[in-house]
PARO-893571 format. One record per residue: residue in three letters; x, y, z of N, C-alpha, C in turn. Coordinates in steps of 0.05 Angstrom, whole numbers, plus 5000, padded with zeros to 4 digits. Example, Ala and Ser with C-alpha at 12.3 -4.5 7.8 and 13.67 -1.06 7.14 Angstrom:
BEGIN
{r "Ala", {5264, 4886, 5156}, {5246, 4910, 5156}, {5264, 4934, 5156}}
{r "Ser", {5257, 4955, 5142}, {5273, 4979, 5143}, {5258, 5001, 5157}}
# end
This chain:
BEGIN
{r "Unk", {8355, 6792, 3542}, {8326, 6796, 3543}, {8320, 6821, 3560}}
{r "Unk", {8303, 6839, 3551}, {8296, 6863, 3566}, {8277, 6857, 3588}}
{r "Unk", {8275, 6876, 3607}, {8257, 6872, 3630}, {8228, 6868, 3621}}
{r "Unk", {8220, 6884, 3600}, {8192, 6882, 3591}, {8187, 6855, 3579}}
{r "Unk", {8207, 6844, 3566}, {8203, 6818, 3553}, {8202, 6795, 3573}}
{r "Unk", {8213, 6799, 3597}, {8214, 6778, 3617}, {8189, 6776, 3633}}
{r "Unk", {8171, 6795, 3631}, {8146, 6796, 3646}, {8124, 6784, 3628}}
{r "Unk", {8109, 6765, 3638}, {8089, 6752, 3622}, {8067, 6772, 3614}}
{r "Unk", {8054, 6766, 3592}, {8034, 6783, 3580}, {8012, 6793, 3600}}
{r "Unk", {8000, 6775, 3616}, {7979, 6785, 3634}, {7989, 6805, 3654}}
{r "Unk", {8014, 6802, 3663}, {8026, 6821, 3682}, {8034, 6847, 3669}}
{r "Unk", {8043, 6846, 3644}, {8051, 6870, 3630}, {8028, 6889, 3626}}
{r "Unk", {8004, 6877, 3622}, {7981, 6894, 3616}, {7960, 6894, 3638}}
{r "Unk", {7968, 6884, 3662}, {7950, 6886, 3685}, {7925, 6868, 3684}}
{r "Unk", {7928, 6845, 3670}, {7905, 6828, 3666}, {7905, 6804, 3686}}
{r "Unk", {7926, 6801, 3702}, {7927, 6780, 3721}, {7913, 6788, 3746}}
{r "Unk", {7891, 6774, 3753}, {7875, 6782, 3776}, {7871, 6759, 3796}}
{r "Unk", {7884, 6737, 3791}, {7880, 6714, 3809}, {7896, 6717, 3835}}
{r "Unk", {7886, 6705, 3856}, {7901, 6704, 3881}, {7924, 6685, 3878}}
{r "Unk", {7945, 6690, 3892}, {7969, 6672, 3891}, {7963, 6646, 3905}}
{r "Unk", {7974, 6624, 3894}, {7970, 6597, 3903}, {7995, 6588, 3918}}
{r "Unk", {7992, 6579, 3943}, {8015, 6569, 3958}, {8010, 6542, 3971}}
{r "Unk", {7986, 6532, 3970}, {7979, 6506, 3983}, {7964, 6488, 3964}}
{r "Unk", {7973, 6486, 3939}, {7960, 6470, 3920}, {7978, 6466, 3895}}
{r "Unk", {7971, 6448, 3878}, {7983, 6445, 3852}, {7959, 6441, 3833}}
{r "Unk", {7948, 6462, 3822}, {7922, 6461, 3808}, {7923, 6441, 3785}}
{r "Unk", {7899, 6432, 3777}, {7896, 6413, 3755}, {7909, 6423, 3729}}
{r "Unk", {7905, 6449, 3723}, {7917, 6460, 3699}, {7947, 6460, 3700}}
{r "Unk", {7958, 6464, 3724}, {7987, 6464, 3727}, {7998, 6435, 3724}}
{r "Unk", {7982, 6415, 3732}, {7990, 6387, 3728}, {7992, 6380, 3698}}
{r "Unk", {7972, 6390, 3683}, {7973, 6386, 3654}, {7998, 6400, 3642}}
{r "Unk", {8003, 6424, 3651}, {8026, 6439, 3642}, {8052, 6425, 3648}}
{r "Unk", {8054, 6413, 3672}, {8077, 6398, 3680}, {8082, 6374, 3662}}
{r "Unk", {8060, 6360, 3655}, {8063, 6337, 3636}, {8074, 6347, 3609}}
{r "Unk", {8066, 6370, 3600}, {8076, 6380, 3574}, {8106, 6388, 3577}}
{r "Unk", {8114, 6398, 3600}, {8142, 6404, 3604}, {8158, 6379, 3603}}
{r "Unk", {8148, 6358, 3616}, {8162, 6332, 3615}, {8162, 6320, 3587}}
{r "Unk", {8140, 6323, 3573}, {8139, 6312, 3546}, {8160, 6325, 3528}}
{r "Unk", {8163, 6351, 3530}, {8183, 6366, 3514}, {8211, 6356, 3519}}
{r "Unk", {8218, 6355, 3545}, {8246, 6347, 3550}, {8251, 6318, 3544}}
{r "Unk", {8231, 6301, 3547}, {8234, 6273, 3540}, {8237, 6269, 3510}}
{r "Unk", {8221, 6284, 3494}, {8224, 6282, 3465}, {8251, 6291, 3456}}
{r "Unk", {8264, 6309, 3471}, {8290, 6319, 3464}, {8312, 6300, 3474}}
{r "Unk", {8305, 6279, 3488}, {8324, 6261, 3499}, {8339, 6271, 3523}}
{r "Unk", {8326, 6289, 3537}, {8339, 6302, 3560}, {8331, 6289, 3587}}
{r "Unk", {8317, 6266, 3586}, {8311, 6251, 3610}, {8318, 6221, 3605}}
{r "Unk", {8316, 6206, 3626}, {8320, 6177, 3624}, {8296, 6163, 3611}}
{r "Unk", {8275, 6179, 3605}, {8251, 6167, 3591}, {8227, 6165, 3609}}
{r "Unk", {8204, 6160, 3597}, {8179, 6159, 3611}, {8178, 6137, 3633}}
{r "Unk", {8191, 6115, 3627}, {8191, 6093, 3647}, {8204, 6102, 3672}}
{r "Unk", {8227, 6115, 3669}, {8242, 6125, 3693}, {8225, 6147, 3708}}
{r "Unk", {8212, 6165, 3692}, {8195, 6185, 3704}, {8172, 6172, 3720}}
{r "Unk", {8160, 6151, 3707}, {8138, 6137, 3720}, {8147, 6124, 3746}}
{r "Unk", {8171, 6112, 3745}, {8181, 6099, 3770}, {8184, 6119, 3792}}
{r "Unk", {8193, 6143, 3786}, {8196, 6163, 3806}, {8169, 6172, 3817}}
{r "Unk", {8149, 6174, 3800}, {8122, 6181, 3809}, {8110, 6159, 3826}}
{r "Unk", {8115, 6134, 3819}, {8106, 6112, 3835}, {8119, 6113, 3863}}
{r "Unk", {8144, 6119, 3863}, {8159, 6120, 3889}, {8147, 6142, 3907}}
{r "Unk", {8142, 6165, 3895}, {8132, 6187, 3911}, {8103, 6181, 3920}}
{r "Unk", {8088, 6168, 3903}, {8060, 6160, 3909}, {8059, 6136, 3928}}
{r "Unk", {8082, 6123, 3933}, {8084, 6099, 3949}, {8066, 6077, 3938}}
{r "Unk", {8068, 6073, 3911}, {8053, 6052, 3897}, {8072, 6030, 3888}}
{r "Unk", {8065, 6005, 3895}, {8081, 5983, 3886}, {8070, 5973, 3859}}
{r "Unk", {8084, 5980, 3837}, {8075, 5974, 3811}, {8098, 5974, 3791}}
{r "Unk", {8093, 5967, 3767}, {8114, 5967, 3746}, {8104, 5984, 3722}}
{r "Unk", {8121, 6001, 3712}, {8115, 6018, 3689}, {8128, 6005, 3664}}
{r "Unk", {8112, 6001, 3643}, {8123, 5990, 3619}, {8125, 6011, 3597}}
{r "Unk", {8142, 6007, 3578}, {8146, 6028, 3557}, {8121, 6032, 3540}}
{r "Unk", {8104, 6013, 3538}, {8081, 6015, 3520}, {8062, 6038, 3526}}
{r "Unk", {8057, 6043, 3552}, {8039, 6064, 3559}, {8050, 6082, 3581}}
{r "Unk", {8076, 6084, 3582}, {8089, 6099, 3604}, {8081, 6128, 3605}}
{r "Unk", {8079, 6142, 3582}, {8071, 6170, 3582}, {8043, 6174, 3593}}
{r "Unk", {8024, 6156, 3585}, {7997, 6158, 3595}, {7995, 6152, 3624}}
{r "Unk", {8010, 6132, 3633}, {8011, 6126, 3662}, {8021, 6149, 3678}}
{r "Unk", {8042, 6162, 3667}, {8054, 6185, 3681}, {8033, 6208, 3683}}
{r "Unk", {8018, 6212, 3662}, {7997, 6233, 3662}, {7977, 6228, 3685}}
{r "Unk", {7968, 6203, 3688}, {7949, 6196, 3709}, {7961, 6198, 3736}}
{r "Unk", {7986, 6190, 3738}, {8000, 6191, 3764}, {8004, 6220, 3773}}
{r "Unk", {8010, 6237, 3754}, {8013, 6266, 3760}, {7987, 6277, 3771}}
{r "Unk", {7965, 6268, 3760}, {7939, 6279, 3768}, {7930, 6266, 3794}}
{r "Unk", {7941, 6243, 3802}, {7932, 6230, 3826}, {7949, 6238, 3851}}
{r "Unk", {7972, 6247, 3847}, {7991, 6252, 3869}, {7982, 6275, 3886}}
{r "Unk", {7988, 6274, 3912}, {7984, 6296, 3930}, {8000, 6320, 3921}}
{r "Unk", {7988, 6344, 3925}, {8001, 6369, 3913}, {8029, 6373, 3924}}
{r "Unk", {8035, 6366, 3949}, {8062, 6370, 3960}, {8082, 6351, 3946}}
{r "Unk", {8072, 6327, 3939}, {8089, 6308, 3926}, {8099, 6317, 3899}}
{r "Unk", {8083, 6334, 3885}, {8091, 6343, 3859}, {8114, 6363, 3860}}
{r "Unk", {8115, 6379, 3881}, {8139, 6396, 3885}, {8164, 6380, 3890}}
{r "Unk", {8160, 6359, 3906}, {8183, 6340, 3911}, {8191, 6327, 3885}}
{r "Unk", {8172, 6319, 3869}, {8177, 6306, 3844}, {8193, 6324, 3825}}
{r "Unk", {8186, 6349, 3823}, {8200, 6368, 3805}, {8229, 6371, 3813}}
{r "Unk", {8233, 6372, 3839}, {8261, 6374, 3849}, {8277, 6349, 3843}}
{r "Unk", {8263, 6326, 3845}, {8276, 6300, 3838}, {8283, 6298, 3808}}
{r "Unk", {8265, 6309, 3791}, {8270, 6308, 3763}, {8296, 6324, 3757}}
{r "Unk", {8298, 6347, 3768}, {8322, 6364, 3764}, {8347, 6349, 3773}}
{r "Unk", {8346, 6336, 3796}, {8370, 6324, 3807}, {8376, 6297, 3796}}
{r "Unk", {8355, 6280, 3791}, {8360, 6252, 3786}, {8354, 6243, 3757}}
{r "Unk", {8336, 6257, 3742}, {8326, 6246, 3718}, {8336, 6260, 3692}}
{r "Unk", {8344, 6285, 3695}, {8353, 6300, 3671}, {8380, 6289, 3661}}
{r "Unk", {8383, 6291, 3635}, {8408, 6282, 3622}, {8417, 6303, 3602}}
{r "Unk", {8442, 6303, 3595}, {8451, 6321, 3573}, {8438, 6311, 3547}}
{r "Unk", {8433, 6330, 3528}, {8422, 6323, 3503}, {8444, 6314, 3484}}
{r "Unk", {8442, 6289, 3475}, {8463, 6276, 3459}, {8452, 6270, 3431}}
{r "Unk", {8469, 6274, 3411}, {8463, 6265, 3383}, {8486, 6248, 3374}}
{r "Unk", {8480, 6229, 3356}, {8501, 6211, 3345}, {8506, 6217, 3315}}
{r "Unk", {8531, 6216, 3308}, {8537, 6221, 3279}, {8533, 6195, 3263}}
{r "Unk", {8540, 6196, 3238}, {8535, 6173, 3220}, {8550, 6148, 3229}}
{r "Unk", {8571, 6152, 3244}, {8586, 6129, 3254}, {8578, 6120, 3282}}
{r "Unk", {8557, 6133, 3292}, {8547, 6125, 3318}, {8562, 6138, 3341}}
{r "Unk", {8579, 6157, 3335}, {8594, 6170, 3357}, {8577, 6192, 3370}}
{r "Unk", {8576, 6192, 3397}, {8559, 6211, 3411}, {8571, 6239, 3411}}
{r "Unk", {8554, 6259, 3409}, {8563, 6287, 3412}, {8543, 6302, 3430}}
{r "Unk", {8554, 6315, 3450}, {8537, 6330, 3468}, {8527, 6356, 3455}}
{r "Unk", {8501, 6359, 3451}, {8489, 6383, 3439}, {8482, 6404, 3460}}
{r "Unk", {8472, 6394, 3483}, {8465, 6412, 3505}, {8475, 6398, 3530}}
{r "Unk", {8493, 6411, 3545}, {8504, 6397, 3569}, {8484, 6398, 3591}}
{r "Unk", {8490, 6383, 3612}, {8471, 6379, 3634}, {8464, 6405, 3648}}
{r "Unk", {8483, 6422, 3652}, {8478, 6448, 3665}, {8457, 6464, 3649}}
{r "Unk", {8460, 6464, 3623}, {8441, 6479, 3606}, {8413, 6466, 3606}}
{r "Unk", {8413, 6439, 3606}, {8388, 6424, 3607}, {8373, 6431, 3633}}
{r "Unk", {8388, 6431, 3655}, {8375, 6437, 3681}, {8365, 6466, 3681}}
{r "Unk", {8380, 6485, 3671}, {8371, 6513, 3670}, {8346, 6516, 3653}}
{r "Unk", {8345, 6502, 3630}, {8322, 6503, 3613}, {8297, 6492, 3627}}
{r "Unk", {8301, 6469, 3641}, {8279, 6457, 3656}, {8269, 6477, 3678}}
{r "Unk", {8288, 6489, 3691}, {8281, 6508, 3712}, {8265, 6532, 3701}}
{r "Unk", {8273, 6542, 3678}, {8259, 6564, 3666}, {8231, 6556, 3658}}
{r "Unk", {8228, 6532, 3648}, {8201, 6522, 3640}, {8183, 6519, 3665}}
{r "Unk", {8194, 6509, 3686}, {8178, 6506, 3711}, {8170, 6533, 3722}}
{r "Unk", {8189, 6552, 3722}, {8183, 6578, 3733}, {8163, 6593, 3716}}
{r "Unk", {8164, 6590, 3690}, {8144, 6603, 3673}, {8116, 6590, 3678}}
{r "Unk", {8116, 6563, 3680}, {8091, 6550, 3686}, {8079, 6560, 3712}}
{r "Unk", {8095, 6563, 3732}, {8085, 6572, 3758}, {8075, 6601, 3757}}
{r "Unk", {8089, 6617, 3741}, {8080, 6645, 3738}, {8053, 6646, 3723}}
{r "Unk", {8051, 6629, 3703}, {8025, 6628, 3688}, {8002, 6619, 3706}}
{r "Unk", {8009, 6602, 3726}, {7988, 6590, 3743}, {7984, 6606, 3769}}
{r "Unk", {7999, 6628, 3772}, {7998, 6644, 3797}, {8006, 6628, 3822}}
{r "Unk", {8025, 6610, 3818}, {8037, 6595, 3840}, {8061, 6611, 3851}}
{r "Unk", {8062, 6614, 3877}, {8082, 6632, 3889}, {8111, 6622, 3887}}
{r "Unk", {8115, 6596, 3886}, {8142, 6585, 3888}, {8158, 6588, 3862}}
{r "Unk", {8184, 6589, 3865}, {8202, 6590, 3843}, {8225, 6570, 3848}}
{r "Unk", {8236, 6559, 3826}, {8258, 6540, 3828}, {8284, 6554, 3822}}
{r "Unk", {8304, 6549, 3838}, {8331, 6559, 3833}, {8351, 6538, 3841}}
{r "Unk", {8368, 6530, 3823}, {8388, 6509, 3828}, {8374, 6483, 3837}}
{r "Unk", {8351, 6478, 3826}, {8337, 6453, 3831}, {8320, 6452, 3856}}
{r "Unk", {8319, 6473, 3871}, {8303, 6474, 3896}, {8282, 6496, 3894}}
{r "Unk", {8259, 6491, 3906}, {8239, 6512, 3906}, {8243, 6531, 3930}}
{r "Unk", {8238, 6556, 3925}, {8238, 6576, 3946}, {8214, 6593, 3943}}
{r "Unk", {8208, 6609, 3963}, {8184, 6626, 3962}, {8194, 6655, 3963}}
{r "Unk", {8190, 6671, 3942}, {8198, 6699, 3943}, {8178, 6714, 3961}}
{r "Unk", {8187, 6725, 3982}, {8169, 6740, 4000}, {8157, 6723, 4021}}
{r "Unk", {8149, 6736, 4043}, {8137, 6722, 4066}, {8107, 6719, 4063}}
{r "Unk", {8096, 6701, 4079}, {8067, 6695, 4075}, {8050, 6720, 4079}}
{r "Unk", {8055, 6736, 4101}, {8038, 6759, 4106}, {8040, 6779, 4084}}
{r "Unk", {8063, 6782, 4072}, {8067, 6801, 4049}, {8051, 6791, 4025}}
{r "Unk", {8053, 6765, 4020}, {8039, 6754, 3997}, {8009, 6757, 4001}}
{r "Unk", {7999, 6753, 4026}, {7971, 6755, 4031}, {7961, 6784, 4027}}
{r "Unk", {7976, 6803, 4036}, {7968, 6831, 4032}, {7968, 6838, 4002}}
{r "Unk", {7988, 6829, 3988}, {7990, 6834, 3959}, {7966, 6821, 3945}}
{r "Unk", {7958, 6797, 3953}, {7935, 6784, 3941}, {7910, 6799, 3946}}
{r "Unk", {7907, 6809, 3971}, {7883, 6825, 3977}, {7882, 6851, 3961}}
{r "Unk", {7906, 6863, 3956}, {7907, 6887, 3940}, {7899, 6882, 3912}}
{r "Unk", {7905, 6858, 3901}, {7898, 6852, 3874}, {7867, 6852, 3871}}
{r "Unk", {7853, 6842, 3891}, {7823, 6843, 3890}, {7814, 6872, 3890}}
{r "Unk", {7825, 6889, 3907}, {7817, 6917, 3908}, {7824, 6931, 3881}}
{r "Unk", {7846, 6923, 3869}, {7854, 6935, 3844}, {7837, 6928, 3820}}
{r "Unk", {7817, 6911, 3824}, {7798, 6905, 3803}, {7779, 6929, 3798}}
{r "Unk", {7778, 6947, 3818}, {7763, 6972, 3814}, {7772, 6985, 3788}}
{r "Unk", {7753, 6991, 3769}, {7760, 7002, 3743}, {7777, 7027, 3745}}
{r "Unk", {7773, 7043, 3767}, {7789, 7067, 3770}, {7819, 7061, 3775}}
{r "Unk", {7824, 7037, 3782}, {7851, 7029, 3790}, {7866, 7012, 3769}}
{r "Unk", {7856, 7013, 3745}, {7869, 6997, 3724}, {7898, 7004, 3720}}
{r "Unk", {7904, 7030, 3719}, {7932, 7039, 3716}, {7949, 7030, 3740}}
{r "Unk", {7938, 7033, 3764}, {7953, 7024, 3788}, {7957, 6993, 3787}}
{r "Unk", {7937, 6979, 3778}, {7939, 6949, 3776}, {7961, 6941, 3757}}
{r "Unk", {7964, 6955, 3734}, {7985, 6949, 3715}, {8012, 6952, 3729}}
{r "Unk", {8016, 6974, 3743}, {8042, 6979, 3756}, {8047, 6958, 3778}}
{r "Unk", {8026, 6952, 3794}, {8030, 6934, 3816}, {8036, 6905, 3807}}
{r "Unk", {8023, 6897, 3785}, {8030, 6870, 3774}, {8058, 6869, 3764}}
{r "Unk", {8067, 6891, 3752}, {8095, 6892, 3743}, {8114, 6890, 3766}}
{r "Unk", {8107, 6904, 3788}, {8124, 6903, 3812}, {8126, 6875, 3822}}
{r "Unk", {8104, 6860, 3824}, {8105, 6832, 3833}, {8122, 6815, 3814}}
{r "Unk", {8119, 6820, 3788}, {8133, 6804, 3769}, {8163, 6809, 3771}}
{r "Unk", {8172, 6834, 3775}, {8200, 6839, 3778}, {8211, 6827, 3804}}
{r "Unk", {8194, 6826, 3825}, {8203, 6815, 3851}, {8207, 6785, 3849}}
{r "Unk", {8191, 6771, 3833}, {8193, 6742, 3830}, {8208, 6733, 3805}}
{r "Unk", {8220, 6752, 3791}, {8234, 6746, 3766}, {8256, 6725, 3771}}
{r "Unk", {8257, 6705, 3754}, {8277, 6684, 3757}, {8295, 6683, 3732}}
{r "Unk", {8321, 6677, 3736}, {8334, 6668, 3761}, {8342, 6691, 3779}}
{r "Unk", {8342, 6716, 3770}, {8350, 6738, 3787}, {8328, 6759, 3789}}
{r "Unk", {8318, 6764, 3813}, {8297, 6784, 3817}, {8309, 6812, 3811}}
{r "Unk", {8291, 6831, 3804}, {8298, 6858, 3798}, {8285, 6876, 3818}}
{r "Unk", {8299, 6880, 3841}, {8287, 6894, 3863}, {8284, 6924, 3858}}
{r "Unk", {8303, 6938, 3846}, {8299, 6967, 3840}, {8274, 6972, 3823}}
{r "Unk", {8270, 6956, 3802}, {8247, 6960, 3785}, {8221, 6952, 3799}}
{r "Unk", {8223, 6932, 3817}, {8200, 6925, 3833}, {8191, 6948, 3850}}
{r "Unk", {8210, 6962, 3862}, {8204, 6984, 3879}, {8192, 7007, 3863}}
{r "Unk", {8205, 7013, 3840}, {8195, 7035, 3823}, {8166, 7031, 3815}}
{r "Unk", {8160, 7006, 3806}, {8133, 7000, 3797}, {8113, 7001, 3820}}
{r "Unk", {8121, 6992, 3843}, {8103, 6993, 3866}, {8095, 7021, 3873}}
{r "Unk", {8115, 7039, 3874}, {8109, 7067, 3880}, {8093, 7080, 3858}}
{r "Unk", {8098, 7072, 3833}, {8082, 7082, 3811}, {8053, 7074, 3814}}
{r "Unk", {8049, 7049, 3825}, {8021, 7040, 3830}, {8008, 7057, 3851}}
{r "Unk", {8022, 7065, 3872}, {8011, 7082, 3892}, {8004, 7109, 3881}}
{r "Unk", {8022, 7121, 3865}, {8016, 7147, 3852}, {7991, 7145, 3834}}
{r "Unk", {7990, 7124, 3818}, {7967, 7121, 3800}, {7941, 7118, 3815}}
{r "Unk", {7942, 7103, 3837}, {7918, 7098, 3853}, {7908, 7125, 3865}}
{r "Unk", {7926, 7140, 3876}, {7918, 7166, 3888}, {7907, 7185, 3866}}
{r "Unk", {7920, 7186, 3844}, {7912, 7204, 3822}, {7884, 7197, 3812}}
{r "Unk", {7877, 7172, 3811}, {7851, 7164, 3800}, {7829, 7162, 3821}}
{r "Unk", {7836, 7157, 3846}, {7816, 7156, 3867}, {7809, 7184, 3876}}
{r "Unk", {7828, 7203, 3875}, {7823, 7230, 3885}, {7832, 7250, 3864}}
{r "Unk", {7817, 7252, 3842}, {7825, 7271, 3820}, {7826, 7299, 3830}}
{r "Unk", {7847, 7313, 3822}, {7851, 7341, 3829}, {7871, 7354, 3810}}
{r "Unk", {7870, 7380, 3809}, {7889, 7395, 3792}, {7916, 7398, 3806}}
{r "Unk", {7916, 7392, 3832}, {7941, 7393, 3847}, {7961, 7373, 3837}}
{r "Unk", {7986, 7381, 3833}, {8007, 7364, 3822}, {8026, 7353, 3843}}
{r "Unk", {8026, 7366, 3866}, {8045, 7358, 3887}, {8034, 7333, 3902}}
{r "Unk", {8048, 7311, 3899}, {8039, 7285, 3910}, {8034, 7286, 3940}}
{r "Unk", {8052, 7299, 3955}, {8049, 7300, 3984}, {8025, 7317, 3992}}
{r "Unk", {8021, 7339, 3978}, {7998, 7356, 3984}, {7971, 7342, 3978}}
{r "Unk", {7971, 7326, 3957}, {7946, 7311, 3951}, {7939, 7293, 3974}}
{r "Unk", {7959, 7278, 3984}, {7954, 7259, 4006}, {7945, 7274, 4031}}
{r "Unk", {7958, 7297, 4037}, {7951, 7311, 4062}, {7924, 7324, 4060}}
{r "Unk", {7913, 7328, 4036}, {7887, 7340, 4033}, {7864, 7320, 4031}}
{r "Unk", {7871, 7294, 4030}, {7850, 7274, 4028}, {7834, 7272, 4054}}
{r "Unk", {7807, 7272, 4051}, {7790, 7269, 4075}, {7768, 7248, 4069}}
{r "Unk", {7759, 7235, 4090}, {7737, 7216, 4086}, {7710, 7230, 4084}}
{r "Unk", {7689, 7215, 4083}, {7662, 7227, 4080}, {7654, 7244, 4103}}
{r "Unk", {7666, 7239, 4127}, {7660, 7255, 4150}, {7678, 7279, 4153}}
{r "Unk", {7695, 7284, 4133}, {7714, 7306, 4134}, {7739, 7302, 4150}}
{r "Unk", {7743, 7276, 4158}, {7767, 7270, 4174}, {7791, 7266, 4155}}
{r "Unk", {7813, 7279, 4160}, {7837, 7275, 4144}, {7852, 7250, 4152}}
{r "Unk", {7870, 7241, 4136}, {7887, 7218, 4142}, {7905, 7226, 4166}}
{r "Unk", {7906, 7209, 4187}, {7923, 7216, 4210}, {7952, 7220, 4201}}
{r "Unk", {7966, 7239, 4213}, {7994, 7246, 4205}, {8013, 7222, 4205}}
{r "Unk", {8010, 7204, 4225}, {8028, 7181, 4226}, {8023, 7162, 4203}}
{r "Unk", {7997, 7160, 4194}, {7991, 7143, 4171}, {8002, 7156, 4146}}
{r "Unk", {8000, 7182, 4144}, {8011, 7196, 4121}, {8041, 7191, 4118}}
{r "Unk", {8055, 7191, 4141}, {8084, 7185, 4140}, {8089, 7157, 4129}}
{r "Unk", {8072, 7138, 4138}, {8076, 7111, 4128}, {8071, 7109, 4098}}
{r "Unk", {8050, 7122, 4088}, {8044, 7121, 4060}, {8066, 7134, 4044}}
{r "Unk", {8077, 7156, 4054}, {8098, 7171, 4039}, {8125, 7157, 4041}}
{r "Unk", {8128, 7139, 4060}, {8155, 7127, 4064}, {8165, 7113, 4039}}
{r "Unk", {8147, 7098, 4025}, {8156, 7085, 4000}, {8162, 7105, 3978}}
{r "Unk", {8147, 7127, 3978}, {8151, 7148, 3958}, {8179, 7161, 3963}}
{r "Unk", {8185, 7166, 3988}, {8211, 7178, 3994}, {8234, 7159, 3987}}
{r "Unk", {8230, 7133, 3993}, {8252, 7114, 3987}, {8258, 7112, 3957}}
{r "Unk", {8237, 7114, 3941}, {8242, 7112, 3912}, {8262, 7133, 3903}}
{r "Unk", {8260, 7157, 3914}, {8278, 7179, 3907}, {8305, 7177, 3920}}
{r "Unk", {8307, 7162, 3943}, {8332, 7161, 3958}, {8347, 7135, 3955}}
{r "Unk", {8332, 7113, 3948}, {8345, 7087, 3947}, {8366, 7085, 3926}}
{r "Unk", {8388, 7071, 3933}, {8410, 7068, 3915}, {8402, 7053, 3890}}
{r "Unk", {8405, 7066, 3866}, {8400, 7054, 3840}, {8370, 7048, 3835}}
{r "Unk", {8352, 7060, 3851}, {8324, 7056, 3846}, {8314, 7076, 3826}}
{r "Unk", {8315, 7102, 3832}, {8307, 7123, 3813}, {8331, 7139, 3803}}
{r "Unk", {8352, 7140, 3820}, {8376, 7155, 3813}, {8400, 7138, 3820}}
{r "Unk", {8418, 7136, 3800}, {8442, 7119, 3804}, {8460, 7127, 3827}}
{r "Unk", {8461, 7153, 3833}, {8479, 7162, 3854}, {8466, 7165, 3881}}
{r "Unk", {8441, 7157, 3883}, {8427, 7160, 3909}, {8440, 7143, 3930}}
{r "Unk", {8439, 7153, 3955}, {8452, 7139, 3977}, {8433, 7132, 4000}}
{r "Unk", {8409, 7126, 3993}, {8389, 7120, 4013}, {8387, 7091, 4021}}
{r "Unk", {8406, 7075, 4013}, {8405, 7046, 4020}, {8400, 7029, 3996}}
{r "Unk", {8411, 7005, 3997}, {8410, 6986, 3975}, {8382, 6974, 3973}}
{r "Unk", {8373, 6969, 3948}, {8346, 6957, 3943}, {8349, 6927, 3946}}
{r "Unk", {8347, 6917, 3970}, {8349, 6889, 3976}, {8321, 6875, 3974}}
{r "Unk", {8321, 6849, 3976}, {8296, 6834, 3975}, {8278, 6843, 3998}}
{r "Unk", {8289, 6847, 4022}, {8273, 6855, 4045}, {8261, 6883, 4041}}
{r "Unk", {8277, 6901, 4029}, {8267, 6928, 4024}, {8245, 6928, 4004}}
{r "Unk", {8249, 6913, 3982}, {8229, 6912, 3960}, {8203, 6899, 3971}}
{r "Unk", {8205, 6879, 3987}, {8182, 6866, 3998}, {8167, 6885, 4016}}
{r "Unk", {8182, 6900, 4032}, {8170, 6919, 4051}, {8155, 6941, 4035}}
{r "Unk", {8167, 6951, 4014}, {8155, 6972, 3997}, {8129, 6961, 3985}}
{r "Unk", {8130, 6937, 3973}, {8105, 6926, 3962}, {8083, 6923, 3982}}
{r "Unk", {8091, 6914, 4006}, {8071, 6910, 4027}, {8058, 6936, 4036}}
{r "Unk", {8075, 6957, 4040}, {8065, 6983, 4048}, {8047, 6995, 4026}}
{r "Unk", {8056, 6992, 4001}, {8040, 7002, 3979}, {8013, 6988, 3977}}
{r "Unk", {8014, 6961, 3979}, {7989, 6946, 3978}, {7969, 6954, 4000}}
{r "Unk", {7980, 6955, 4024}, {7962, 6963, 4047}, {7952, 6992, 4043}}
{r "Unk", {7969, 7009, 4033}, {7961, 7037, 4029}, {7939, 7040, 4008}}
{r "Unk", {7941, 7025, 3986}, {7920, 7025, 3965}, {7894, 7015, 3976}}
{r "Unk", {7894, 6994, 3992}, {7870, 6983, 4004}, {7857, 7004, 4022}}
{r "Unk", {7873, 7017, 4038}, {7864, 7038, 4057}, {7853, 7062, 4042}}
{r "Unk", {7867, 7072, 4021}, {7858, 7095, 4007}, {7833, 7090, 3991}}
{r "Unk", {7830, 7066, 3981}, {7805, 7060, 3966}, {7781, 7060, 3985}}
{r "Unk", {7786, 7050, 4010}, {7764, 7051, 4030}, {7755, 7079, 4035}}
{r "Unk", {7775, 7098, 4036}, {7768, 7126, 4041}, {7752, 7137, 4017}}
{r "Unk", {7761, 7130, 3992}, {7747, 7139, 3968}, {7719, 7128, 3968}}
{r "Unk", {7715, 7103, 3976}, {7688, 7091, 3976}, {7670, 7104, 3997}}
{r "Unk", {7681, 7115, 4018}, {7665, 7127, 4039}, {7649, 7151, 4028}}
{r "Unk", {7657, 7162, 4006}, {7643, 7185, 3994}, {7620, 7176, 3976}}
{r "Unk", {7618, 7150, 3971}, {7599, 7140, 3952}, {7575, 7128, 3967}}
{r "Unk", {7551, 7135, 3958}, {7527, 7124, 3971}, {7525, 7094, 3966}}
{r "Unk", {7534, 7085, 3943}, {7533, 7056, 3936}, {7559, 7048, 3924}}
{r "Unk", {7578, 7039, 3941}, {7605, 7032, 3931}, {7604, 7010, 3910}}
{r "Unk", {7623, 7010, 3891}, {7625, 6988, 3871}, {7628, 6961, 3885}}
{r "Unk", {7619, 6939, 3873}, {7620, 6912, 3885}, {7647, 6899, 3881}}
{r "Unk", {7668, 6909, 3894}, {7695, 6897, 3891}, {7705, 6889, 3919}}
# end
């Protein structure tokens, strides 16, 4: 699968504008989870709805019995009633305790494994991760456990940048920034070099569209930016803004395969995204200072 194919449609075209969710399990995600469970149960990849219901009762701390007659409906209601933190625990329990290999029987009743347990678990993991990406939930599952790509302050700055990027002038920048986030959270393996490239492209696009000029030199454009009072960007801030731009050209395997500016690790990619997000917010504030009536974003 190519990188472009692994990024969901809203992110590929810059249409994802929601803030990231880290302290909830939205109602729409609960419905999506039920459909994920329905699919794998129909394929015989679980112990069945009764067993799923028992696990939900256990997590909800409800003393009750699930019967086969209405188990799927009971599970649907239990999923909607459970505390949001319990649903993350439940998903991890499904991976570890409830999934089964997909078995088919021949005419003589002999079992044959069609999909082994490792593949079933990987498929479930992919479904959960896509659901979370569709719902703008920050967590991702790997080997049956949830983790959070990126730290809270970085996620918060990125979310604030998404609101700023709703400015119509920043549509191109928004497209690149959403791709950067998608590459950073790509499952099962993140793509940090492409995350960095897209983040820096977002910065370039933001500057190009906020401060139109015939000047082609990126550094000179930044150094010539002034606010409505004629004040230029402080030199130390310019260095910070340019740092991500410099790294893209120097980072190992980011823009050039032979570059020796350091490996594109998760920490580096997160730092680049954070710097770019903060820079775009700052630069848009400068651009707005020239407007008598700034846009309502």
